[in-house]
C-alpha positions in Angstrom: 267.2 131.1 -43.4 268.1 130.9 -39.9 270.6 133.6 -39.9 268.5 136.1 -42.7 265.4 136.2 -40.1 267.3 137.0 -37.0 269.6 139.5 -39.5 266.4 141.3 -40.9 264.5 141.6 -37.8 267.6 143.3 -36.2 268.1 145.7 -39.2 264.5 146.7 -38.9 265.0 147.5 -35.2 267.9 149.4 -35.5 266.5 151.4 -38.3 263.5 152.5 -36.6 265.6 153.5 -33.6 267.8 156.2 -35.7 267.6 159.6 -35.5 266.9 161.9 -38.6 269.7 164.0 -39.2 267.3 167.0 -38.7 267.0 166.5 -35.0 270.8 166.5 -34.5 270.5 170.5 -35.3 271.0 172.7 -32.9 267.8 174.9 -32.3 268.2 179.0 -33.8 269.4 181.6 -31.6 267.6 184.9 -31.8 270.1 188.1 -31.1 269.6 191.7 -30.9 272.0 194.4 -30.9 271.0 197.7 -30.0 272.7 200.8 -29.3 271.1 204.4 -27.7 272.5 207.0 -26.2 272.3 211.0 -27.5 275.9 210.2 -29.7 274.9 212.8 -32.7 277.7 212.0 -34.6 277.7 209.0 -37.4 278.8 205.6 -36.5 280.8 202.6 -38.4 279.4 199.5 -37.0 280.9 196.0 -37.1 278.9 193.0 -36.1 280.1 189.8 -36.7 280.1 185.9 -35.7 282.1 182.9 -36.0 280.6 181.0 -39.3 279.7 184.0 -41.4 282.5 186.1 -40.1 281.8 190.2 -40.5 278.8 192.4 -41.5 279.5 196.2 -41.4 276.9 198.7 -41.2 278.1 202.7 -42.3 277.0 205.8 -41.6 274.5 204.1 -38.6 273.2 206.7 -36.6 271.4 206.5 -33.0 269.4 204.8 -31.8 270.3 201.6 -33.6 269.0 197.9 -33.5 269.4 194.9 -35.4 267.5 191.5 -35.1 269.1 188.7 -36.6 268.3 184.9 -36.2 272.0 182.9 -36.1 271.7 178.9 -37.1 272.8 176.8 -34.2 276.1 176.2 -36.1 276.9 179.9 -34.8 278.8 179.4 -31.3 279.9 182.8 -30.9 279.3 186.8 -31.7 280.6 189.8 -31.0 279.7 194.1 -31.8 282.3 196.9 -32.1 282.9 200.2 -33.9 283.9 203.6 -34.2 282.3 207.2 -35.2 282.5 208.0 -39.0 281.5 211.7 -38.3 282.4 213.1 -35.0 279.8 214.0 -32.1 280.1 216.9 -29.4 282.7 216.1 -26.3 281.0 214.2 -23.7 278.3 212.4 -25.6 277.5 209.1 -24.7 276.6 205.2 -26.5 275.6 202.2 -25.0 276.0 198.8 -27.0 273.6 196.4 -26.0 273.5 192.5 -27.0 270.3 190.8 -26.0 270.3 186.6 -26.9 267.0 185.0 -26.7 265.4 188.1 -24.7 267.8 188.3 -22.1 270.4 191.1 -21.6 273.7 189.3 -22.1 276.2 192.1 -22.5 276.7 195.7 -22.7 278.9 198.3 -22.2 279.0 202.4 -22.7 281.1 204.6 -24.5 281.7 208.5 -24.3 282.8 211.1 -26.8 286.4 212.4 -26.4 286.9 216.4 -26.7 287.1 215.9 -30.2 284.0 214.0 -30.4 285.5 210.9 -31.5 284.2 207.8 -30.0 284.8 203.8 -30.1 282.1 201.5 -29.6 282.8 199.1 -26.7 284.0 195.6 -28.3 281.6 193.3 -26.8 281.3 189.3 -27.6 279.1 186.5 -26.4 279.5 182.8 -26.7 276.4 180.7 -26.9 
C-alpha cells in the first residue's frame, strides 16, 4: 500500500502534463499562386506539394490565381507549366507564390518567336 499511493500520484502528475495529440500538429499553411501578364494563349499549370502530389489546370488564361490552405505536414510546394495554345511573340507572364500573404517566389517568362511559352518553375520550402 505504501508503494501504490506514490505510484498513483506520480501517474496523475504525469498524465496532467501530457500534451494532446492535436497540439503537436503544425498550423495550416495558406498559399496563393498567381499568374499575371499579357499572354493571350492558353496555359497548362501544374502546382504541387510533397504530400499530395500534382494538381493540373488545363486551358487556363491570364490572369489566373489559386489559393490553397495546406496542412502542416506539407514542407514544400511548387508551380510550373507551359503554353498549350500559343500567344503572340514577346508577350509575358509573371508567376508568383505568396505564403501567409508575403511574396516568397516570383519569375517572369516571355513568349518566343512562335508564341510558345514555358512558365518559370518555382519552388518554396516552409
